[in-house]
Each structure stands twice: as C-alpha cells, then as structure tokens.
N, CA, C and O atoms as a printed pandas DataFrame, in Angstrom:
     atom_number atom_name residue_name chain_id  residue_number  x_coord  y_coord  z_coord
0              1         N          UNK        A               1   19.734    9.412    1.596
1              2        CA          UNK        A               1   18.513   10.161    1.262
2              3         C          UNK        A               1   17.274    9.371    1.581
3              4         O          UNK        A               1   16.269    9.939    2.009
4              5         N          UNK        A               2   17.324    8.044    1.378
5              6        CA          UNK        A               2   16.119    7.271    1.620
6              7         C          UNK        A               2   15.790    7.215    3.119
7              8         O          UNK        A               2   14.620    7.130    3.491
8              9         N          UNK        A               3   16.822    7.263    3.983
9             10        CA          UNK        A               3   16.557    7.240    5.427
10            11         C          UNK        A               3   15.788    8.486    5.860
11            12         O          UNK        A               3   14.820    8.416    6.618
12            13         N          UNK        A               4   16.251    9.623    5.353
13            14        CA          UNK        A               4   15.631   10.927    5.739
14            15         C          UNK        A               4   14.205   10.948    5.159
15            16         O          UNK        A               4   13.263   11.376    5.826
16            17         N          UNK        A               5   14.058   10.469    3.880
17            18        CA          UNK        A               5   12.786   10.418    3.247
18            19         C          UNK        A               5   11.792    9.508    4.015
19            20         O          UNK        A               5   10.621    9.846    4.191
20            21         N          UNK        A               6   12.300    8.359    4.456
21            22        CA          UNK        A               6   11.414    7.466    5.242
22            23         C          UNK        A               6   11.023    8.011    6.564
23            24         O          UNK        A               6    9.910    7.751    7.021
24            25         N          UNK        A               7   11.901    8.777    7.229
25            26        CA          UNK        A               7   11.581    9.379    8.492
26            27         C          UNK        A               7   10.528   10.466    8.333
27            28         O          UNK        A               7    9.554   10.527    9.083
28            29         N          UNK        A               8   10.739   11.298    7.368
29            30        CA          UNK        A               8    9.745   12.357    7.060
30            31         C          UNK        A               8    8.409   11.755    6.584
31            32         O          UNK        A               8    7.337   12.240    6.945
32            33         N          UNK        A               9    8.495   10.700    5.777
33            34        CA          UNK        A               9    7.312    9.984    5.265
34            35         C          UNK        A               9    6.522    9.467    6.477
35            36         O          UNK        A               9    5.308    9.660    6.532
36            37         N          UNK        A              10    7.152    8.840    7.408
37            38        CA          UNK        A              10    6.467    8.235    8.533
38            39         C          UNK        A              10    5.764    9.298    9.334
39            40         O          UNK        A              10    4.650    9.070    9.803
40            41         N          UNK        A              11    6.380   10.466    9.510
41            42        CA          UNK        A              11    5.804   11.550   10.290
42            43         C          UNK        A              11    4.633   12.224    9.564
43            44         O          UNK        A              11    3.625   12.556   10.188
44            45         N          UNK        A              12    4.765   12.426    8.257
45            46        CA          UNK        A              12    3.758   13.171    7.497
46            47         C          UNK        A              12    2.773   12.353    6.714
47            48         O          UNK        A              12    2.300   12.827    5.682
48            49         N          UNK        A              13    2.443   11.196    7.118
49            50        CA          UNK        A              13    1.386   10.432    6.396
50            51         C          UNK        A              13    1.627    8.967    6.296
51            52         O          UNK        A              13    0.670    8.207    6.143
52            53         N          UNK        A              14    2.889    8.510    6.377
53            54        CA          UNK        A              14    3.136    7.068    6.243
54            55         C          UNK        A              14    2.622    6.284    7.361
55            56         O          UNK        A              14    2.260    5.120    7.188
56            57         N          UNK        A              15    2.570    6.854    8.488
57            58        CA          UNK        A              15    2.005    6.164    9.683
58            59         C          UNK        A              15    0.546    5.800    9.444
59            60         O          UNK        A              15    0.159    4.661    9.703
60            61         N          UNK        A              16   -0.271    6.721    8.962
61            62        CA          UNK        A              16   -1.663    6.448    8.672
62            63         C          UNK        A              16   -1.853    5.438    7.561
63            64         O          UNK        A              16   -2.729    4.576    7.622
64            65         N          UNK        A              17   -1.023    5.560    6.552
65            66        CA          UNK        A              17   -1.076    4.610    5.422
66            67         C          UNK        A              17   -0.749    3.204    5.880
67            68         O          UNK        A              17   -1.452    2.257    5.526
68            69         N          UNK        A              18    0.281    3.060    6.642
69            70        CA          UNK        A              18    0.692    1.785    7.211
70            71         C          UNK        A              18   -0.328    1.241    8.201
71            72         O          UNK        A              18   -0.577    0.036    8.258
72            73         N          UNK        A              19   -0.894    2.117    8.955
73            74        CA          UNK        A              19   -1.909    1.688    9.911
74            75         C          UNK        A              19   -3.165    1.171    9.195
75            76         O          UNK        A              19   -3.802    0.242    9.692
76            77         N          UNK        A              20   -3.524    1.723    8.089
77            78        CA          UNK        A              20   -4.687    1.221    7.348
78            79         C          UNK        A              20   -4.382   -0.175    6.776
79            80         O          UNK        A              20   -5.271   -1.025    6.716
80            81         N          UNK        A              21   -3.143   -0.411    6.360
81            82        CA          UNK        A              21   -2.772   -1.774    5.978
82            83         C          UNK        A              21   -2.810   -2.722    7.104
83            84         O          UNK        A              21   -3.284   -3.848    6.948
84            85         N          UNK        A              22   -2.333   -2.322    8.234
85            86        CA          UNK        A              22   -2.367   -3.178    9.433
86            87         C          UNK        A              22   -3.803   -3.490    9.823
87            88         O          UNK        A              22   -4.103   -4.646   10.118
88            89         N          UNK        A              23   -4.659   -2.565    9.837
89            90        CA          UNK        A              23   -6.062   -2.731   10.215
90            91         C          UNK        A              23   -6.705   -3.696    9.232
91            92         O          UNK        A              23   -7.452   -4.589    9.632
92            93         N          UNK        A              24   -6.413   -3.518    7.932
93            94        CA          UNK        A              24   -6.972   -4.436    6.925
94            95         C          UNK        A              24   -6.513   -5.829    7.177
95            96         O          UNK        A              24   -7.300   -6.768    7.061
96            97         N          UNK        A              25   -5.214   -6.005    7.533
97            98        CA          UNK        A              25   -4.696   -7.313    7.784
98            99         C          UNK        A              25   -5.279   -7.976    8.960
99           100         O          UNK        A              25   -5.498   -9.187    8.944
100          101         N          UNK        A              26   -5.550   -7.213   10.018
101          102        CA          UNK        A              26   -6.223   -7.779   11.191
102          103         C          UNK        A              26   -7.638   -8.231   10.848
103          104         O          UNK        A              26   -8.080   -9.304   11.258
104          105         N          UNK        A              27   -8.314   -7.422   10.116
105          106        CA          UNK        A              27   -9.750   -7.758    9.738
106          107         C          UNK        A              27   -9.759   -9.017    8.916
107          108         O          UNK        A              27  -10.581   -9.905    9.142
108          109         N          UNK        A              28   -8.807   -9.110    7.914
109          110        CA          UNK        A              28   -8.770  -10.272    7.052
110          111         C          UNK        A              28   -8.413  -11.558    7.861
111          112         O          UNK        A              28   -8.941  -12.634    7.582
112          113         N          UNK        A              29   -7.554  -11.428    8.813
113          114        CA          UNK        A              29   -7.117  -12.617    9.621
114          115         C          UNK        A              29   -8.128  -13.124   10.593
115          116         O          UNK        A              29   -7.876  -14.131   11.254
116          117         N          UNK        A              30   -9.262  -12.483   10.720
117          118        CA          UNK        A              30  -10.340  -12.937   11.592
118          119         C          UNK        A              30  -10.947  -14.217   11.086
119          120         O          UNK        A              30  -11.498  -14.986   11.873
120          121         N          UNK        A              31  -10.868  -14.468    9.815
121          122        CA          UNK        A              31  -11.354  -15.698    9.219
122          123         C          UNK        A              31  -10.193  -16.508    8.711
123          124         O          UNK        A              31   -9.128  -15.967    8.412
124          125         N          UNK        A              32  -10.394  -17.804    8.613
125          126        CA          UNK        A              32   -9.331  -18.722    8.132
126          127         C          UNK        A              32   -9.109  -18.494    6.688
127          128         O          UNK        A              32   -7.959  -18.515    6.252
128          129         N          UNK        A              33  -10.166  -18.268    5.878
129          130        CA          UNK        A              33  -10.022  -18.044    4.457
130          131         C          UNK        A              33   -9.288  -16.752    4.193
131          132         O          UNK        A              33   -8.606  -16.660    3.173
132          133         N          UNK        A              34   -9.378  -15.762    5.030
133          134        CA          UNK        A              34   -8.769  -14.468    4.801
134          135         C          UNK        A              34   -7.319  -14.364    5.232
135          136         O          UNK        A              34   -6.718  -13.305    5.048
136          137         N          UNK        A              35   -6.729  -15.398    5.792
137          138        CA          UNK        A              35   -5.373  -15.345    6.314
138          139         C          UNK        A              35   -4.350  -14.982    5.191
139          140         O          UNK        A              35   -3.485  -14.138    5.426
140          141         N          UNK        A              36   -4.425  -15.583    4.005
141          142        CA          UNK        A              36   -3.496  -15.149    2.959
142          143         C          UNK        A              36   -3.588  -13.672    2.629
143          144         O          UNK        A              36   -2.574  -13.033    2.349
144          145         N          UNK        A              37   -4.789  -13.128    2.658
145          146        CA          UNK        A              37   -5.005  -11.718    2.397
146          147         C          UNK        A              37   -4.387  -10.897    3.515
147          148         O          UNK        A              37   -3.740   -9.880    3.265
148          149         N          UNK        A              38   -4.592  -11.346    4.765
149          150        CA          UNK        A              38   -4.032  -10.663    5.940
150          151         C          UNK        A              38   -2.502  -10.618    5.890
151          152         O          UNK        A              38   -1.888   -9.584    6.156
152          153         N          UNK        A              39   -1.902  -11.759    5.544
153          154        CA          UNK        A              39   -0.426  -11.837    5.492
154          155         C          UNK        A              39    0.078  -10.825    4.410
155          156         O          UNK        A              39    1.091  -10.155    4.611
156          157         N          UNK        A              40   -0.626  -10.732    3.300
157          158        CA          UNK        A              40   -0.230   -9.778    2.241
158          159         C          UNK        A              40   -0.347   -8.376    2.775
159          160         O          UNK        A              40    0.528   -7.551    2.511
160          161         N          UNK        A              41   -1.404   -8.067    3.523
161          162        CA          UNK        A              41   -1.572   -6.735    4.117
162          163         C          UNK        A              41   -0.435   -6.361    5.027
163          164         O          UNK        A              41    0.070   -5.240    4.963
164          165         N          UNK        A              42   -0.015   -7.296    5.888
165          166        CA          UNK        A              42    1.083   -7.050    6.795
166          167         C          UNK        A              42    2.373   -6.826    6.031
167          168         O          UNK        A              42    3.182   -5.979    6.412
168          169         N          UNK        A              43    2.574   -7.572    4.962
169          170        CA          UNK        A              43    3.790   -7.365    4.181
170          171         C          UNK        A              43    3.846   -5.966    3.554
171          172         O          UNK        A              43    4.907   -5.344    3.503
172          173         N          UNK        A              44    2.684   -5.478    3.076
173          174        CA          UNK        A              44    2.612   -4.144    2.486
174          175         C          UNK        A              44    2.540   -3.042    3.485
175          176         O          UNK        A              44    2.815   -1.888    3.156
176          177         N          UNK        A              45    2.169   -3.367    4.730
177          178        CA          UNK        A              45    2.176   -2.383    5.793
178          179         C          UNK        A              45    3.651   -1.998    6.074
179          180         O          UNK        A              45    3.975   -0.845    6.358
180          181         N          UNK        A              46    4.494   -2.989    5.982
181          182        CA          UNK        A              46    5.915   -2.758    6.207
182          183         C          UNK        A              46    6.452   -1.804    5.088
183          184         O          UNK        A              46    7.236   -0.898    5.371
184          185         N          UNK        A              47    6.027   -2.021    3.846
185          186        CA          UNK        A              47    6.415   -1.145    2.766
186          187         C          UNK        A              47    5.830    0.233    2.915
187          188         O          UNK        A              47    6.490    1.230    2.623
188          189         N          UNK        A              48    4.579    0.299    3.374
189          190        CA          UNK        A              48    3.915    1.545    3.521
190          191         C          UNK        A              48    4.474    2.396    4.609
191          192         O          UNK        A              48    4.376    3.621    4.532
192          193         N          UNK        A              49    5.058    1.811    5.622
193          194        CA          UNK        A              49    5.727    2.600    6.676
194          195         C          UNK        A              49    7.003    3.206    6.191
195          196         O          UNK        A              49    7.324    4.319    6.607
196          197         N          UNK        A              50    7.764    2.550    5.333
197          198        CA          UNK        A              50    9.049    3.026    4.810
198          199         C          UNK        A              50    9.200    2.751    3.340
199          200         O          UNK        A              50    9.919    1.816    2.989
200          201         N          UNK        A              51    8.543    3.533    2.409
201          202        CA          UNK        A              51    8.608    3.169    0.963
202          203         C          UNK        A              51    9.783    3.690    0.211
203          204         O          UNK        A              51   10.048    3.184   -0.879
204          205         N          UNK        A              52   10.522    4.672    0.702
205          206        CA          UNK        A              52   11.618    5.201   -0.059
206          207         C          UNK        A              52   12.748    4.179   -0.155
207          208         O          UNK        A              52   13.136    3.551    0.830
208          209         N          UNK        A              53   13.268    4.033   -1.396
209          210        CA          UNK        A              53   14.357    3.088   -1.665
210          211         C          UNK        A              53   13.849    1.701   -1.995
211          212         O          UNK        A              53   14.656    0.781   -2.131
212          213         N          UNK        A              54   12.562    1.512   -2.128
213          214        CA          UNK        A              54   11.995    0.164   -2.431
214          215         C          UNK        A              54   11.177    0.266   -3.681
215          216         O          UNK        A              54   10.471    1.254   -3.883
216          217         N          UNK        A              55   11.256   -0.745   -4.536
217          218        CA          UNK        A              55   10.470   -0.781   -5.755
218          219         C          UNK        A              55    9.532   -1.978   -5.701
219          220         O          UNK        A              55    9.792   -2.986   -5.044
220          221         N          UNK        A              56    8.439   -1.818   -6.417
221          222        CA          UNK        A              56    7.435   -2.890   -6.506
222          223         C          UNK        A              56    7.448   -3.438   -7.888
223          224         O          UNK        A              56    7.382   -2.679   -8.855
224          225         N          UNK        A              57    7.530   -4.749   -8.021
225          226        CA          UNK        A              57    7.575   -5.443   -9.316
226          227         C          UNK        A              57    6.239   -6.170   -9.451
227          228         O          UNK        A              57    5.846   -6.949   -8.582
228          229         N          UNK        A              58    5.548   -5.896  -10.564
229          230        CA          UNK        A              58    4.210   -6.498  -10.784
230          231         C          UNK        A              58    4.308   -7.691  -11.663
231          232         O          UNK        A              58    5.137   -7.701  -12.573
232          233         N          UNK        A              59    3.501   -8.713  -11.447
233          234        CA          UNK        A              59    3.479   -9.923  -12.213
234          235         C          UNK        A              59    2.261  -10.725  -11.791
235          236         O          UNK        A              59    1.222  -10.153  -11.459
236          237         N          UNK        A              60    2.378  -11.981  -11.801
237          238        CA          UNK        A              60    1.274  -12.881  -11.322
238          239         C          UNK        A              60    0.645  -13.662  -12.460
239          240         O          UNK        A              60    1.106  -13.623  -13.601
240          241         N          UNK        A              61   -0.401  -14.358  -12.125
241          242        CA          UNK        A              61   -1.106  -15.182  -13.064
242          243         C          UNK        A              61   -2.578  -15.224  -12.792
243          244         O          UNK        A              61   -3.152  -14.262  -12.280
244          245         N          UNK        A              62   -3.214  -16.364  -13.141
245          246        CA          UNK        A              62   -4.623  -16.440  -12.964
246          247         C          UNK        A              62   -5.064  -16.459  -11.476
247          248         O          UNK        A              62   -6.082  -15.867  -11.117
248          249         N          UNK        A              63   -4.303  -17.125  -10.651
249          250        CA          UNK        A              63   -4.659  -17.106   -9.203
250          251         C          UNK        A              63   -4.511  -15.718   -8.625
251          252         O          UNK        A              63   -5.321  -15.304   -7.796
252          253         N          UNK        A              64   -3.479  -14.981   -9.051
253          254        CA          UNK        A              64   -3.309  -13.589   -8.589
254          255         C          UNK        A              64   -4.444  -12.729   -9.062
255          256         O          UNK        A              64   -4.892  -11.853   -8.322
256          257         N          UNK        A              65   -4.925  -12.939  -10.256
257          258        CA          UNK        A              65   -6.046  -12.177  -10.841
258          259         C          UNK        A              65   -7.307  -12.410   -9.989
259          260         O          UNK        A              65   -8.010  -11.461   -9.643
260          261         N          UNK        A              66   -7.576  -13.638   -9.666
261          262        CA          UNK        A              66   -8.791  -13.970   -8.866
262          263         C          UNK        A              66   -8.620  -13.350   -7.492
263          264         O          UNK        A              66   -9.570  -12.746   -6.994
264          265         N          UNK        A              67   -7.484  -13.460   -6.859
265          266        CA          UNK        A              67   -7.268  -12.933   -5.554
266          267         C          UNK        A              67   -7.408  -11.351   -5.597
267          268         O          UNK        A              67   -7.980  -10.752   -4.686
268          269         N          UNK        A              68   -6.900  -10.749   -6.614
269          270        CA          UNK        A              68   -7.017   -9.310   -6.724
270          271         C          UNK        A              68   -8.423   -8.838   -6.948
271          272         O          UNK        A              68   -8.796   -7.765   -6.475
272          273         N          UNK        A              69   -9.244   -9.637   -7.681
273          274        CA          UNK        A              69  -10.682   -9.252   -7.835
274          275         C          UNK        A              69  -11.376   -9.310   -6.507
275          276         O          UNK        A              69  -12.159   -8.421   -6.174
276          277         N          UNK        A              70  -11.089  -10.392   -5.701
277          278        CA          UNK        A              70  -11.729  -10.473   -4.410
278          279         C          UNK        A              70  -11.252   -9.308   -3.543
279          280         O          UNK        A              70  -12.042   -8.693   -2.827
280          281         N          UNK        A              71   -9.944   -9.009   -3.614
281          282        CA          UNK        A              71   -9.369   -7.886   -2.814
282          283         C          UNK        A              71  -10.063   -6.585   -3.184
283          284         O          UNK        A              71  -10.456   -5.826   -2.299
284          285         N          UNK        A              72  -10.225   -6.306   -4.513
285          286        CA          UNK        A              72  -10.763   -5.023   -4.953
286          287         C          UNK        A              72  -12.225   -4.859   -4.405
287          288         O          UNK        A              72  -12.629   -3.764   -4.012
288          289         N          UNK        A              73  -12.980   -5.960   -4.395
289          290        CA          UNK        A              73  -14.351   -5.885   -3.935
290          291         C          UNK        A              73  -14.468   -5.447   -2.494
291          292         O          UNK        A              73  -15.306   -4.625   -2.123
292          293         N          UNK        A              74  -13.582   -6.037   -1.689
293          294        CA          UNK        A              74  -13.684   -5.742   -0.191
294          295         C          UNK        A              74  -12.826   -4.599    0.349
295          296         O          UNK        A              74  -13.306   -3.802    1.155
296          297         N          UNK        A              75  -11.567   -4.505   -0.081
297          298        CA          UNK        A              75  -10.671   -3.490    0.503
298          299         C          UNK        A              75   -9.934   -2.674   -0.505
299          300         O          UNK        A              75   -9.444   -1.600   -0.158
300          301         N          UNK        A              76   -9.821   -3.108   -1.729
301          302        CA          UNK        A              76   -8.960   -2.432   -2.709
302          303         C          UNK        A              76   -9.309   -1.018   -3.081
303          304         O          UNK        A              76   -8.467   -0.121   -3.102
304          305         N          UNK        A              77  -10.637   -0.842   -3.386
305          306        CA          UNK        A              77  -11.047    0.523   -3.818
306          307         C          UNK        A              77  -10.908    1.578   -2.723
307          308         O          UNK        A              77  -10.368    2.654   -2.983
308          309         N          UNK        A              78  -11.369    1.307   -1.529
309          310        CA          UNK        A              78  -11.190    2.345   -0.498
310          311         C          UNK        A              78   -9.732    2.664   -0.197
311          312         O          UNK        A              78   -9.372    3.830   -0.034
312          313         N          UNK        A              79   -8.917    1.670   -0.124
313          314        CA          UNK        A              79   -7.485    1.931    0.187
314          315         C          UNK        A              79   -6.767    2.614   -0.967
315          316         O          UNK        A              79   -5.935    3.492   -0.735
316          317         N          UNK        A              80   -7.068    2.231   -2.206
317          318        CA          UNK        A              80   -6.468    2.908   -3.347
318          319         C          UNK        A              80   -6.961    4.362   -3.406
319          320         O          UNK        A              80   -6.162    5.260   -3.671
320          321         N          UNK        A              81   -8.203    4.605   -3.177
321          322        CA          UNK        A              81   -8.738    5.937   -3.165
322          323         C          UNK        A              81   -8.101    6.837   -2.028
323          324         O          UNK        A              81   -7.778    8.008   -2.225
324          325         N          UNK        A              82   -7.959    6.207   -0.874
325          326        CA          UNK        A              82   -7.303    6.948    0.243
326          327         C          UNK        A              82   -5.921    7.398   -0.161
327          328         O          UNK        A              82   -5.572    8.566    0.007
328          329         N          UNK        A              83   -5.122    6.478   -0.697
329          330        CA          UNK        A              83   -3.754    6.812   -1.074
330          331         C          UNK        A              83   -3.680    7.792   -2.290
331          332         O          UNK        A              83   -2.787    8.632   -2.395
332          333         N          UNK        A              84   -4.646    7.630   -3.168
333          334        CA          UNK        A              84   -4.705    8.555   -4.303
334          335         C          UNK        A              84   -5.031    9.977   -3.868
335          336         O          UNK        A              84   -4.459   10.929   -4.399
336          337         N          UNK        A              85   -5.928   10.135   -2.924
337          338        CA          UNK        A              85   -6.278   11.445   -2.384
338          339         C          UNK        A              85   -5.086   12.092   -1.705
339          340         O          UNK        A              85   -4.769   13.256   -1.950
340          341         N          UNK        A              86   -4.410   11.299   -0.823
341          342        CA          UNK        A              86   -3.231   11.816   -0.128
342          343         C          UNK        A              86   -2.114   12.189   -1.102
343          344         O          UNK        A              86   -1.400   13.170   -0.893
344          345         N          UNK        A              87   -1.972   11.402   -2.165
345          346        CA          UNK        A              87   -0.969   11.677   -3.184
346          347         C          UNK        A              87   -1.284   12.991   -3.924
347          348         O          UNK        A              87   -0.391   13.803   -4.166
348          349         N          UNK        A              88   -2.521   13.182   -4.266
349          350        CA          UNK        A              88   -2.884   14.462   -4.918
350          351         C          UNK        A              88   -2.685   15.624   -3.990
351          352         O          UNK        A              88   -2.236   16.680   -4.433
352          353         N          UNK        A              89   -2.995   15.483   -2.735
353          354        CA          UNK        A              89   -2.794   16.567   -1.742
354          355         C          UNK        A              89   -1.300   16.932   -1.593
355          356         O          UNK        A              89   -0.948   18.108   -1.505
356          357         N          UNK        A              90   -0.428   15.901   -1.568
357          358        CA          UNK        A              90    0.992   16.156   -1.403
358          359         C          UNK        A              90    1.547   16.746   -2.663
359          360         O          UNK        A              90    2.516   17.497   -2.559
360          361         N          UNK        A              91    1.031   16.486   -3.863
361          362        CA          UNK        A              91    1.560   16.999   -5.086
362          363         C          UNK        A              91    1.165   18.434   -5.338
363          364         O          UNK        A              91    1.551   18.995   -6.363
364          365         N          UNK        A              92    0.418   19.048   -4.456
365          366        CA          UNK        A              92    0.071   20.425   -4.631
366          367         C          UNK        A              92    1.280   21.313   -4.474
367          368         O          UNK        A              92    1.342   22.363   -5.112
368          369         N          UNK        A              93    2.245   20.939   -3.652
369          370        CA          UNK        A              93    3.462   21.700   -3.463
370          371         C          UNK        A              93    4.612   21.016   -4.116
371          372         O          UNK        A              93    4.584   19.796   -4.283
372          373         N          UNK        A              94    5.598   21.726   -4.485
373          374        CA          UNK        A              94    6.790   21.163   -5.116
374          375         C          UNK        A              94    7.520   20.288   -4.137
375          376         O          UNK        A              94    7.998   19.211   -4.496
376          377         N          UNK        A              95    7.614   20.737   -2.897
377          378        CA          UNK        A              95    8.339   19.984   -1.874
378          379         C          UNK        A              95    7.649   18.621   -1.597
379          380         O          UNK        A              95    8.321   17.638   -1.283
380          381         N          UNK        A              96    6.309   18.577   -1.716
381          382        CA          UNK        A              96    5.592   17.341   -1.417
382          383         C          UNK        A              96    5.523   16.351   -2.550
383          384         O          UNK        A              96    4.990   15.258   -2.359
384          385         N          UNK        A              97    6.035   16.678   -3.723
385          386        CA          UNK        A              97    5.936   15.723   -4.857
386          387         C          UNK        A              97    6.563   14.385   -4.600
387          388         O          UNK        A              97    5.947   13.378   -4.949
388          389         N          UNK        A              98    7.759   14.282   -4.008
389          390        CA          UNK        A              98    8.272   12.915   -3.704
390          391         C          UNK        A              98    7.340   12.113   -2.791
391          392         O          UNK        A              98    7.228   10.900   -2.962
392          393         N          UNK        A              99    6.681   12.738   -1.847
393          394        CA          UNK        A              99    5.731   12.035   -0.955
394          395         C          UNK        A              99    4.497   11.666   -1.786
395          396         O          UNK        A              99    3.991   10.553   -1.642
396          397         N          UNK        A             100    4.021   12.514   -2.606
397          398        CA          UNK        A             100    2.864   12.225   -3.460
398          399         C          UNK        A             100    3.120   11.033   -4.336
399          400         O          UNK        A             100    2.258   10.168   -4.486
400          401         N          UNK        A             101    4.343   10.977   -4.937
401          402        CA          UNK        A             101    4.682    9.832   -5.817
402          403         C          UNK        A             101    4.691    8.536   -5.036
403          404         O          UNK        A             101    4.292    7.502   -5.573
404          405         N          UNK        A             102    5.134    8.551   -3.784
405          406        CA          UNK        A             102    5.128    7.385   -2.915
406          407         C          UNK        A             102    3.663    6.948   -2.636
407          408         O          UNK        A             102    3.353    5.756   -2.641
408          409         N          UNK        A             103    2.804    7.907   -2.402
409          410        CA          UNK        A             103    1.370    7.587   -2.178
410          411         C          UNK        A             103    0.780    6.985   -3.441
411          412         O          UNK        A             103   -0.035    6.068   -3.346
412          413         N          UNK        A             104    1.161    7.465   -4.629
413          414        CA          UNK        A             104    0.660    6.929   -5.879
414          415         C          UNK        A             104    1.140    5.469   -6.086
415          416         O          UNK        A             104    0.407    4.610   -6.575
416          417         N          UNK        A             105    2.441    5.233   -5.676
417          418        CA          UNK        A             105    2.949    3.853   -5.714
418          419         C          UNK        A             105    2.160    2.943   -4.823
419          420         O          UNK        A             105    1.871    1.810   -5.210
420          421         N          UNK        A             106    1.804    3.385   -3.657
421          422        CA          UNK        A             106    1.042    2.539   -2.732
422          423         C          UNK        A             106   -0.362    2.403   -3.182
423          424         O          UNK        A             106   -0.967    1.354   -2.960
424          425         N          UNK        A             107   -0.936    3.422   -3.816
425          426        CA          UNK        A             107   -2.326    3.371   -4.348
426          427         C          UNK        A             107   -2.410    2.346   -5.445
427          428         O          UNK        A             107   -3.400    1.618   -5.511
428          429         N          UNK        A             108   -1.442    2.252   -6.293
429          430        CA          UNK        A             108   -1.412    1.166   -7.283
430          431         C          UNK        A             108   -1.345   -0.160   -6.698
431          432         O          UNK        A             108   -2.014   -1.100   -7.129
432          433         N          UNK        A             109   -0.494   -0.248   -5.662
433          434        CA          UNK        A             109   -0.337   -1.522   -4.920
434          435         C          UNK        A             109   -1.630   -1.920   -4.165
435          436         O          UNK        A             109   -1.968   -3.099   -4.058
436          437         N          UNK        A             110   -2.324   -0.911   -3.656
437          438        CA          UNK        A             110   -3.528   -1.172   -2.923
438          439         C          UNK        A             110   -4.673   -1.594   -3.823
439          440         O          UNK        A             110   -5.637   -2.210   -3.369
440          441         N          UNK        A             111   -4.565   -1.263   -5.094
441          442        CA          UNK        A             111   -5.603   -1.721   -6.003
442          443         C          UNK        A             111   -5.366   -3.204   -6.464
443          444         O          UNK        A             111   -6.313   -3.954   -6.704
444          445         N          UNK        A             112   -4.107   -3.570   -6.569
445          446        CA          UNK        A             112   -3.824   -4.951   -6.994
446          447         C          UNK        A             112   -2.583   -5.458   -6.286
447          448         O          UNK        A             112   -1.502   -5.416   -6.873
448          449         N          UNK        A             113   -2.682   -5.933   -5.063
449          450        CA          UNK        A             113   -1.504   -6.320   -4.310
450          451         C          UNK        A             113   -0.996   -7.737   -4.581
451          452         O          UNK        A             113    0.147   -8.029   -4.230
452          453         N          UNK        A             114   -1.751   -8.596   -5.162
453          454        CA          UNK        A             114   -1.318  -10.006   -5.372
454          455         C          UNK        A             114   -0.566  -10.130   -6.699
455          456         O          UNK        A             114   -0.907   -9.539   -7.724
456          457         N          UNK        A             115    0.489  -10.951   -6.593
457          458        CA          UNK        A             115    1.328  -11.138   -7.758
458          459         C          UNK        A             115    2.460  -10.080   -7.802
459          460         O          UNK        A             115    3.076   -9.886   -8.850
460          461         N          UNK        A             116    2.727   -9.414   -6.696
461          462        CA          UNK        A             116    3.754   -8.401   -6.665
462          463         C          UNK        A             116    4.923   -8.806   -5.771
463          464         O          UNK        A             116    4.791   -9.611   -4.849
464          465         N          UNK        A             117    6.073   -8.212   -6.087
465          466        CA          UNK        A             117    7.255   -8.434   -5.263
466          467         C          UNK        A             117    7.858   -7.072   -4.885
467          468         O          UNK        A             117    7.977   -6.187   -5.732
468          469         N          UNK        A             118    8.224   -6.916   -3.649
469          470        CA          UNK        A             118    8.825   -5.735   -3.132
470          471         C          UNK        A             118   10.307   -5.912   -3.118
471          472         O          UNK        A             118   10.809   -6.840   -2.484
472          473         N          UNK        A             119   11.050   -5.031   -3.812
473          474        CA          UNK        A             119   12.526   -5.120   -3.859
474          475         C          UNK        A             119   13.082   -3.974   -3.142
475          476         O          UNK        A             119   14.301   -3.836   -3.049
C-alpha cells in the first residue's frame, strides 16, 4: 500500500513539496554557515518525495531549539504554511484525506525540522 501511496503522492503534490525542500537546501548551502540547514533540507526532501510508510520522531535539546528558531525565521513559516494549505485542500474530499494527513505531517516537520529522526 505504501508503494502505491508514494507513487500517487509524488504525482499529485509530493513533487512540489519535495522540490521546495530541495530549493531551500540549495539556498541554505550557498553560505558556509547554512550548510547544516541545507543538509537537513535535503534529508527531508527525500521524506517529502515519498512519505508513506515513514514516521517522524521528535526530540532534541537546546541546540535544536536554537536551530529551529533560526529556521522558523527564514524558511519555516512559509514552508509550513504551504504544506498546511495543501493538506487542507486535500482533506476536502474523503479520497484525499490520506494525502492531506501526509501534508500535515510535513507541515509540522517544516515548522521544526531539527531534533527529528525519520524512521
């Protein structure tokens, strides 16, 4: 089921979501200071392209909190809002609810990506 879900996801919105993560990673990697942020973006682009069958575990500490605050200021709010809007649009229909839930999972991740593990 997760293979079919990931294929449909990629076609109907996952490509754009993953592309936004890739673009953010490229922009962050333009500076030496932003490379850790860029690497995190590339890791979550992989998740965003195929989210079905994967879980996100949240944790972290003080360093993750500081990194998340910097992330929210520059990229977190627009990316979280983008995924939240797509999630709401998908949840309008019963068939789209699984896709909407994946967008909500990525929206939460886009708001605070540091200190997380993808399983």
